[in-house]
Backbone as CSV, one residue per row, in Angstrom:
resi,resn,N_x,N_y,N_z,CA_x,CA_y,CA_z,C_x,C_y,C_z
1,UNK,56.916,-9.012,-81.953,58.000,-8.169,-81.445,57.931,-8.095,-79.927
2,UNK,59.052,-8.210,-79.269,59.104,-8.144,-77.817,59.109,-6.701,-77.372
3,UNK,58.836,-6.530,-76.052,58.810,-5.173,-75.502,60.194,-4.548,-75.506
4,UNK,61.237,-5.380,-75.335,62.600,-4.833,-75.309,63.003,-4.283,-76.669
5,UNK,62.635,-4.987,-77.715,63.006,-4.505,-79.040,62.202,-3.270,-79.424
6,UNK,60.990,-3.138,-78.847,60.160,-1.983,-79.175,60.593,-0.734,-78.420
7,UNK,61.331,-0.882,-77.285,61.753,0.280,-76.505,62.752,1.105,-77.297
8,UNK,62.637,2.419,-77.251,63.571,3.260,-78.023,64.959,3.249,-77.390
9,UNK,65.961,3.304,-78.227,67.342,3.337,-77.750,67.643,4.687,-77.118
10,UNK,68.453,4.705,-76.033,68.781,5.992,-75.397,69.578,6.882,-76.332
11,UNK,69.252,8.150,-76.300,69.937,9.105,-77.157,71.293,9.481,-76.563
12,UNK,72.051,10.209,-77.326,73.382,10.623,-76.868,73.271,11.585,-75.688
13,UNK,72.269,12.449,-75.720,72.097,13.400,-74.611,71.777,12.669,-73.312
14,UNK,70.930,11.625,-73.388,70.593,10.867,-72.187,71.803,10.115,-71.652
15,UNK,72.603,9.560,-72.548,73.817,8.869,-72.112,74.789,9.841,-71.441
16,UNK,74.948,11.021,-72.006,75.847,11.997,-71.394,75.338,12.440,-70.026
17,UNK,74.017,12.606,-69.924,73.453,12.986,-68.631,73.669,11.885,-67.598
18,UNK,73.555,10.631,-68.011,73.800,9.518,-67.095,75.250,9.504,-66.629
19,UNK,76.174,9.698,-67.555,77.595,9.714,-67.186,77.907,10.876,-66.246
20,UNK,77.269,12.028,-66.506,77.501,13.169,-65.622,76.985,12.889,-64.210
21,UNK,75.844,12.219,-64.111,75.318,11.876,-62.791,76.245,10.916,-62.063
22,UNK,76.764,9.929,-62.802,77.673,8.969,-62.177,78.949,9.658,-61.705
23,UNK,79.509,10.531,-62.560,80.728,11.243,-62.179,80.490,12.171,-60.993
24,UNK,79.324,12.825,-60.974,79.015,13.712,-59.866,78.871,12.939,-58.567
25,UNK,78.248,11.757,-58.648,78.083,10.936,-57.447,79.432,10.435,-56.946
26,UNK,80.295,10.010,-57.863,81.620,9.531,-57.459,82.462,10.663,-56.881
27,UNK,82.380,11.841,-57.487,83.147,12.972,-56.960,82.651,13.370,-55.573
28,UNK,81.346,13.307,-55.369,80.808,13.646,-54.055,81.281,12.651,-53.004
29,UNK,81.311,11.359,-53.355,81.807,10.358,-52.407,83.298,10.545,-52.143
30,UNK,84.069,10.866,-53.183,85.505,11.095,-52.998,85.757,12.333,-52.151
31,UNK,84.977,13.369,-52.373,85.147,14.619,-51.624,84.767,14.440,-50.155
32,UNK,83.804,13.586,-49.860,83.377,13.411,-48.483,84.337,12.600,-47.635
33,UNK,85.301,11.908,-48.252,86.229,11.072,-47.492,87.557,11.756,-47.205
34,UNK,87.633,13.060,-47.422,88.906,13.779,-47.221,88.610,15.255,-46.987
35,UNK,89.536,16.006,-46.390,89.313,17.455,-46.193,89.473,18.213,-47.509
36,UNK,88.435,18.181,-48.320,88.528,18.730,-49.677,88.708,20.242,-49.653
37,UNK,87.839,20.938,-48.913,87.914,22.392,-48.915,89.182,22.901,-48.236
38,UNK,89.675,22.176,-47.259,90.942,22.572,-46.628,92.087,22.489,-47.630
39,UNK,92.135,21.393,-48.389,93.190,21.274,-49.398,93.060,22.303,-50.498
40,UNK,91.812,22.625,-50.890,91.624,23.611,-51.958,92.080,25.001,-51.516
41,UNK,91.720,25.403,-50.300,92.148,26.723,-49.819,93.658,26.799,-49.638
42,UNK,94.254,25.722,-49.143,95.714,25.722,-48.972,96.420,25.807,-50.322
43,UNK,95.904,25.067,-51.299,96.512,25.089,-52.638,96.371,26.468,-53.273
44,UNK,95.182,27.059,-53.159,94.990,28.397,-53.733,95.767,29.464,-52.976
45,UNK,95.994,29.255,-51.679,96.787,30.223,-50.927,98.255,30.222,-51.312
46,UNK,98.772,29.097,-51.771,100.179,29.058,-52.158,100.465,29.712,-53.500
47,UNK,99.443,29.838,-54.347,99.680,30.393,-55.690,100.035,31.879,-55.640
48,UNK,99.276,32.750,-54.970,99.693,34.169,-54.944,100.990,34.403,-54.188
49,UNK,101.276,33.587,-53.182,102.531,33.773,-52.444,103.723,33.524,-53.351
50,UNK,103.619,32.510,-54.214,104.736,32.206,-55.120,104.724,33.071,-56.375
51,UNK,103.591,33.650,-56.725,103.505,34.358,-58.010,103.912,35.819,-57.912
52,UNK,103.424,36.537,-56.892,103.604,37.984,-56.873,105.064,38.433,-56.851
53,UNK,105.979,37.771,-56.146,107.365,38.267,-56.176,108.012,38.196,-57.562
54,UNK,107.483,37.377,-58.468,108.064,37.245,-59.801,107.166,37.844,-60.877
55,UNK,106.094,38.488,-60.486,105.163,39.046,-61.467,105.658,40.393,-61.969
56,UNK,105.262,40.708,-63.171,105.607,41.996,-63.786,104.330,42.618,-64.341
57,UNK,104.122,43.875,-64.039,102.920,44.582,-64.457,103.303,45.554,-65.563
58,UNK,102.630,45.444,-66.702,102.923,46.306,-67.850,101.876,47.411,-67.927
59,UNK,102.338,48.640,-67.857,101.478,49.820,-67.977,101.952,50.616,-69.186
60,UNK,101.377,50.297,-70.333,101.822,50.942,-71.563,103.239,50.482,-71.919
61,UNK,104.162,51.444,-71.995,105.552,51.120,-72.268,106.371,50.957,-70.991
62,UNK,105.705,51.062,-69.849,106.417,50.947,-68.583,106.122,49.573,-67.966
63,UNK,107.155,48.969,-67.457,107.039,47.653,-66.824,107.375,47.794,-65.345
64,UNK,106.459,47.306,-64.508,106.639,47.354,-63.072,106.930,45.935,-62.595
65,UNK,108.098,45.767,-61.999,108.510,44.454,-61.502,108.474,44.461,-59.977
66,UNK,107.894,43.437,-59.396,107.746,43.353,-57.942,108.708,42.338,-57.347
67,UNK,109.864,42.164,-57.970,110.845,41.214,-57.445,111.471,41.781,-56.169
68,UNK,111.611,40.920,-55.177,112.169,41.309,-53.881,113.295,40.350,-53.530
69,UNK,114.112,40.693,-52.517,115.169,39.753,-52.108,114.624,38.430,-51.589
70,UNK,113.386,38.425,-51.119,112.805,37.178,-50.624,112.080,36.396,-51.688
71,UNK,112.452,36.564,-52.948,111.753,35.863,-54.022,111.906,34.362,-53.933
72,UNK,113.104,33.884,-53.624,113.308,32.440,-53.530,112.532,31.860,-52.344
73,UNK,112.518,32.604,-51.230,111.744,32.139,-50.080,110.256,32.089,-50.375
74,UNK,109.765,33.073,-51.114,108.356,33.060,-51.490,108.031,31.885,-52.390
75,UNK,108.931,31.588,-53.325,108.704,30.446,-54.209,108.663,29.138,-53.427
76,UNK,109.563,28.993,-52.475,109.590,27.757,-51.676,108.316,27.629,-50.845
77,UNK,107.890,28.733,-50.222,106.671,28.689,-49.399,105.458,28.354,-50.264
78,UNK,105.362,28.969,-51.437,104.228,28.705,-52.321,104.179,27.262,-52.781
79,UNK,105.343,26.722,-53.171,105.381,25.326,-53.627,105.031,24.378,-52.484
80,UNK,105.521,24.666,-51.284,105.193,23.806,-50.134,103.701,23.851,-49.811
81,UNK,103.087,25.023,-49.919,101.652,25.110,-49.651,100.845,24.337,-50.691
82,UNK,101.234,24.419,-51.943,100.543,23.629,-52.971,100.706,22.140,-52.699
83,UNK,101.918,21.731,-52.294,102.150,20.321,-51.983,101.319,19.865,-50.781
84,UNK,101.217,20.730,-49.770,100.417,20.373,-48.608,98.930,20.275,-48.969
85,UNK,98.461,21.129,-49.853,97.072,21.038,-50.291,96.780,19.726,-50.995
86,UNK,97.695,19.293,-51.872,97.521,17.993,-52.532,97.635,16.841,-51.532
87,UNK,98.475,17.009,-50.529,98.599,15.965,-49.504,97.300,15.801,-48.718
88,UNK,96.627,16.909,-48.430,95.339,16.804,-47.742,94.311,16.042,-48.572
89,UNK,94.417,16.123,-49.881,93.478,15.415,-50.742,93.780,13.921,-50.837
90,UNK,95.022,13.592,-51.090,95.362,12.210,-51.423,95.952,11.432,-50.252
91,UNK,96.306,12.107,-49.159,96.783,11.435,-47.948,96.076,12.045,-46.739
92,UNK,94.784,11.778,-46.590,94.061,12.432,-45.481,94.490,11.953,-44.101
93,UNK,95.252,10.868,-44.016,95.695,10.395,-42.710,96.669,11.362,-42.037
94,UNK,97.394,12.151,-42.838,98.365,13.104,-42.279,97.810,14.527,-42.327
95,UNK,96.477,14.651,-42.221,95.840,15.963,-42.341,96.239,16.899,-41.207
96,UNK,96.454,16.365,-40.007,96.806,17.233,-38.871,98.196,17.826,-39.074
97,UNK,99.151,16.982,-39.479,100.504,17.494,-39.758,100.476,18.508,-40.885
98,UNK,99.713,18.207,-41.942,99.643,19.134,-43.072,98.981,20.447,-42.658
99,UNK,97.973,20.389,-41.805,97.326,21.615,-41.359,98.245,22.484,-40.518
100,UNK,98.981,21.870,-39.599,99.914,22.648,-38.766,101.016,23.265,-39.624
101,UNK,101.550,22.494,-40.584,102.595,23.022,-41.467,102.069,24.171,-42.322
102,UNK,100.818,24.070,-42.795,100.251,25.151,-43.603,100.091,26.431,-42.786
103,UNK,99.659,26.308,-41.534,99.514,27.500,-40.688,100.870,28.147,-40.422
104,UNK,101.898,27.352,-40.168,103.235,27.912,-39.919,103.779,28.605,-41.160
105,UNK,103.591,27.988,-42.332,104.073,28.629,-43.563,103.297,29.909,-43.866
106,UNK,101.999,29.929,-43.524,101.229,31.152,-43.745,101.750,32.288,-42.867
107,UNK,102.127,31.982,-41.634,102.668,33.025,-40.754,104.040,33.498,-41.237
108,UNK,104.856,32.571,-41.738,106.191,32.957,-42.222,106.087,33.803,-43.489
109,UNK,105.021,33.587,-44.283,104.909,34.320,-45.547,104.621,35.808,-45.350
110,UNK,104.213,36.223,-44.157,103.906,37.649,-43.954,105.167,38.513,-44.097
111,UNK,106.270,38.202,-43.417,107.457,39.050,-43.617,108.280,38.677,-44.854
112,UNK,108.083,37.485,-45.393,108.957,37.018,-46.470,108.380,37.359,-47.836
113,UNK,107.076,37.177,-48.015,106.485,37.239,-49.354,105.426,38.313,-49.454
114,UNK,105.837,39.579,-49.425,104.917,40.688,-49.684,103.620,40.567,-48.879
115,UNK,103.793,40.481,-47.567,102.642,40.355,-46.667,101.769,39.146,-47.019
116,UNK,102.429,38.037,-47.253,101.686,36.810,-47.545,100.933,36.860,-48.852
117,UNK,101.563,37.328,-49.909,100.864,37.441,-51.189,99.718,38.422,-51.115
118,UNK,100.031,39.615,-50.551,99.025,40.670,-50.371,97.812,40.142,-49.587
119,UNK,98.114,39.396,-48.537,97.146,38.886,-47.562,96.234,37.803,-48.153
120,UNK,96.137,37.716,-49.462,95.262,36.703,-50.066,95.804,35.295,-49.811
121,UNK,97.069,35.080,-50.078,97.658,33.773,-49.846,97.728,33.430,-48.366
122,UNK,97.974,34.446,-47.541,98.047,34.213,-46.098,96.712,33.716,-45.547
123,UNK,95.618,34.376,-45.935,94.307,33.971,-45.436,93.910,32.584,-45.954
124,UNK,94.202,32.323,-47.224,93.858,31.010,-47.778,94.592,29.874,-47.078
125,UNK,95.892,30.047,-46.884,96.666,29.003,-46.215,96.268,28.856,-44.753
126,UNK,95.968,29.975,-44.098,95.590,29.915,-42.688,94.261,29.197,-42.493
127,UNK,93.269,29.538,-43.312,91.967,28.869,-43.207,92.049,27.404,-43.619
128,UNK,92.827,27.130,-44.652,92.981,25.742,-45.080,93.635,24.872,-44.022
129,UNK,94.663,25.389,-43.364,95.295,24.618,-42.298,94.371,24.382,-41.124
130,UNK,93.578,25.408,-40.749,92.641,25.241,-39.636,91.554,24.227,-39.964
131,UNK,91.034,24.253,-41.191,90.018,23.276,-41.593,90.584,21.869,-41.650
132,UNK,91.830,21.745,-42.052,92.443,20.413,-42.107,92.595,19.814,-40.715
133,UNK,92.956,20.637,-39.739,93.091,20.129,-38.369,91.725,19.752,-37.788
134,UNK,90.705,20.542,-38.100,89.383,20.310,-37.507,88.598,19.211,-38.204
135,UNK,88.991,18.812,-39.402,88.199,17.819,-40.154,88.357,16.441,-39.528
136,UNK,87.265,15.666,-39.559,87.270,14.293,-39.065,86.379,13.465,-39.973
137,UNK,86.766,12.232,-40.277,85.935,11.397,-41.160,84.612,11.044,-40.500
138,UNK,83.563,10.963,-41.308,82.247,10.598,-40.797,82.115,9.095,-40.632
139,UNK,81.104,8.684,-39.864,80.821,7.272,-39.629,79.657,6.850,-40.504
140,UNK,79.794,5.787,-41.302,78.663,5.338,-42.130,77.473,4.969,-41.270
141,UNK,76.286,5.169,-41.829,75.063,4.888,-41.063,74.907,3.412,-40.756
142,UNK,75.394,2.522,-41.650,75.248,1.082,-41.407,76.096,0.626,-40.236
143,UNK,77.268,1.234,-40.042,78.140,0.835,-38.953,77.806,1.549,-37.652
144,UNK,77.151,2.684,-37.747,76.876,3.455,-36.545,75.810,2.803,-35.678
145,UNK,74.819,2.118,-36.284,73.780,1.455,-35.511,72.722,2.444,-35.063
146,UNK,71.874,2.011,-34.139,70.773,2.887,-33.703,71.227,4.115,-32.950
147,UNK,72.451,4.108,-32.422,72.911,5.274,-31.658,73.171,6.463,-32.548
148,UNK,73.397,6.230,-33.855,73.694,7.330,-34.772,72.445,7.874,-35.446
149,UNK,71.262,7.537,-34.977,70.028,8.063,-35.554,69.990,9.565,-35.368
150,UNK,69.525,10.298,-36.371,69.480,11.755,-36.227,68.557,12.177,-35.112
151,UNK,68.860,13.350,-34.601,68.079,13.851,-33.479,66.646,14.135,-33.887
152,UNK,66.452,14.470,-35.161,65.089,14.761,-35.605,64.205,13.524,-35.536
153,UNK,64.764,12.354,-35.913,63.970,11.137,-35.840,63.646,10.784,-34.396
154,UNK,64.583,11.038,-33.505,64.318,10.739,-32.106,63.217,11.633,-31.554
155,UNK,63.239,12.905,-31.980,62.203,13.810,-31.502,60.858,13.496,-32.126
156,UNK,60.857,12.966,-33.359,59.592,12.641,-34.009,58.928,11.423,-33.403
157,UNK,59.668,10.569,-32.734,59.091,9.379,-32.137,58.196,9.777,-30.979
158,UNK,56.911,9.377,-31.004,56.023,9.770,-29.895,56.459,9.118,-28.602
159,UNK,56.378,9.890,-27.559,56.789,9.407,-26.246,55.585,8.755,-25.584
160,UNK,55.746,7.518,-25.189,54.676,6.797,-24.532,54.476,7.341,-23.122
161,UNK,53.212,7.656,-22.743,53.000,8.154,-21.366,53.260,7.058,-20.357
162,UNK,53.860,7.445,-19.298,54.180,6.479,-18.259,52.928,6.140,-17.456
163,UNK,52.864,4.892,-17.028,51.728,4.458,-16.221,51.769,5.163,-14.881
164,UNK,50.588,5.593,-14.353,50.600,6.286,-13.047,51.080,5.358,-11.956
165,UNK,51.890,5.900,-11.128,52.440,5.097,-10.041,51.345,4.729,-9.051
166,UNK,51.394,3.520,-8.564,50.402,3.068,-7.608,50.594,3.794,-6.291
167,UNK,49.456,4.215,-5.769,49.515,4.933,-4.487,49.872,3.968,-3.385
168,UNK,50.698,4.426,-2.538,51.147,3.592,-1.439,50.130,3.653,-0.305
169,UNK,49.850,2.524,0.255,48.932,2.454,1.391,49.717,2.790,2.639
170,UNK,49.455,4.006,3.125,50.209,4.462,4.287,49.493,4.173,5.596
171,UNK,48.337,3.540,5.495,47.612,3.229,6.740,48.410,2.237,7.554
172,UNK,48.400,2.469,8.830,49.135,1.562,9.706,48.369,0.257,9.863
173,UNK,49.096,-0.802,9.774,48.473,-2.104,9.949,48.133,-2.307,11.421
174,UNK,47.049,-3.081,11.597,46.638,-3.373,12.981,47.701,-4.208,13.656
175,UNK,47.985,-3.896,14.902,49.037,-4.674,15.579,48.610,-6.131,15.749
176,UNK,49.557,-6.990,15.564,49.283,-8.421,15.699,48.915,-8.727,17.146
177,UNK,47.947,-9.638,17.351,47.558,-9.978,18.742,48.719,-10.573,19.502
178,UNK,48.780,-10.200,20.765,49.870,-10.705,21.601,49.700,-12.213,21.809
179,UNK,50.743,-12.943,21.774,50.637,-14.403,21.990,50.185,-14.723,23.406
180,UNK,49.382,-15.760,23.481,48.876,-16.177,24.798,50.020,-16.729,25.639
181,UNK,50.000,-16.420,26.909,51.093,-16.934,27.767,50.991,-18.447,27.930
182,UNK,52.065,-19.082,27.763,52.128,-20.527,27.921,52.386,-20.883,29.387
183,UNK,51.782,-21.957,29.815,52.055,-22.369,31.227,53.488,-22.748,31.407
184,UNK,53.992,-22.276,32.505,55.398,-22.566,32.780,55.536,-23.988,33.277
185,UNK,56.353,-24.712,32.533,56.532,-26.130,32.914,57.241,-26.265,34.240
186,UNK,58.011,-25.272,34.599,58.769,-25.373,35.847,57.980,-24.927,37.065
187,UNK,56.737,-24.317,36.820,55.957,-23.840,37.976,55.423,-25.032,38.768
188,UNK,55.414,-24.988,40.102,54.934,-26.135,40.915,53.435,-26.253,40.818
189,UNK,52.970,-27.506,40.749,51.531,-27.774,40.662,50.901,-27.478,42.016
190,UNK,49.613,-27.115,41.933,48.857,-26.825,43.167,48.486,-28.139,43.849
191,UNK,49.232,-28.456,44.843,49.008,-29.727,45.594,48.369,-29.408,46.937
192,UNK,47.077,-29.012,46.888,46.348,-28.700,48.136,45.929,-30.002,48.801
193,UNK,46.306,-30.222,50.016,45.960,-31.501,50.672,44.464,-31.605,50.896
194,UNK,43.960,-32.777,50.646,42.528,-33.030,50.814,42.208,-33.192,52.297
195,UNK,41.128,-32.510,52.682,40.730,-32.596,54.087,40.059,-33.946,54.337
196,UNK,40.795,-34.770,55.022,40.297,-36.119,55.258,39.152,-36.103,56.238
197,UNK,39.127,-35.041,57.063,38.097,-35.016,58.094,36.714,-34.861,57.519
198,UNK,36.608,-34.208,56.368,35.293,-33.982,55.764,34.951,-34.993,54.724
199,UNK,35.818,-35.936,54.456,35.577,-36.921,53.401,34.650,-37.992,53.957
200,UNK,33.707,-38.368,53.165,32.737,-39.396,53.562,33.296,-40.756,53.242
201,UNK,33.269,-41.648,54.254,33.776,-43.007,54.071,32.577,-43.926,54.166
202,UNK,32.384,-44.754,53.172,31.255,-45.679,53.205,31.414,-46.671,54.329
203,UNK,30.294,-46.961,54.995,30.283,-47.955,56.092,30.052,-49.309,55.495
204,UNK,30.853,-50.283,55.902,30.672,-51.613,55.339,29.333,-52.213,55.735
205,UNK,28.671,-51.702,56.769,27.397,-52.236,57.191,26.240,-51.600,56.443
206,UNK,26.525,-50.777,55.427,25.453,-50.174,54.654,25.211,-48.747,55.011
207,UNK,25.770,-48.280,56.085,25.607,-46.887,56.434,26.800,-46.061,56.038
208,UNK,26.744,-44.855,56.313,27.840,-43.946,55.965,28.350,-43.336,57.253
209,UNK,29.593,-43.279,57.283,30.290,-42.760,58.454,31.212,-41.673,57.967
210,UNK,31.296,-40.684,58.752,32.293,-39.708,58.404,33.516,-39.959,59.220
211,UNK,34.583,-39.771,58.618,35.852,-40.036,59.282,36.015,-39.052,60.396
212,UNK,36.370,-39.584,61.566,36.618,-38.688,62.692,35.325,-38.505,63.432
């Protein structure tokens, strides 16, 4: 019998756990590529704005209706906020436009829809729009290169001590010897005339005679 045939088959619980891990990993990757929380807050902010003007509260045999003249406006604002929330999820390229539109609709809902769905819808849409404008996609580590290394790794790298700088020799160098003066070629030669009177002239007869 081989080792593969001897290995026990995975149980149903293990298979379900594996599928849950895969789904969780895929959802995390999908959530990281878009302003997820901005879209969720915007979507949840539109629900109370559209719901409260048409809601009815039953207290025993008494029914309390909160319908107002701005019911249609509240419904339109709520539906637009839900649409903008879905747009932030599935079209993240237009997140800035969707964020600005969500903030404007949240401000309009204050006088139109019962103080913005009793402030709950107003706050949700306002925060969602602000997060959508501020969100920016991250850069993968493989494409970022060494410049995207975390600051902690940079701080953990030991710093090599710098070599001590060589001391400069500030002693003054000895002055170079002055060049020897060269004889001037144009200077006149010393032409001292020879005193003929003191010069000894040999005598042809074997003696010496002095001139003069």
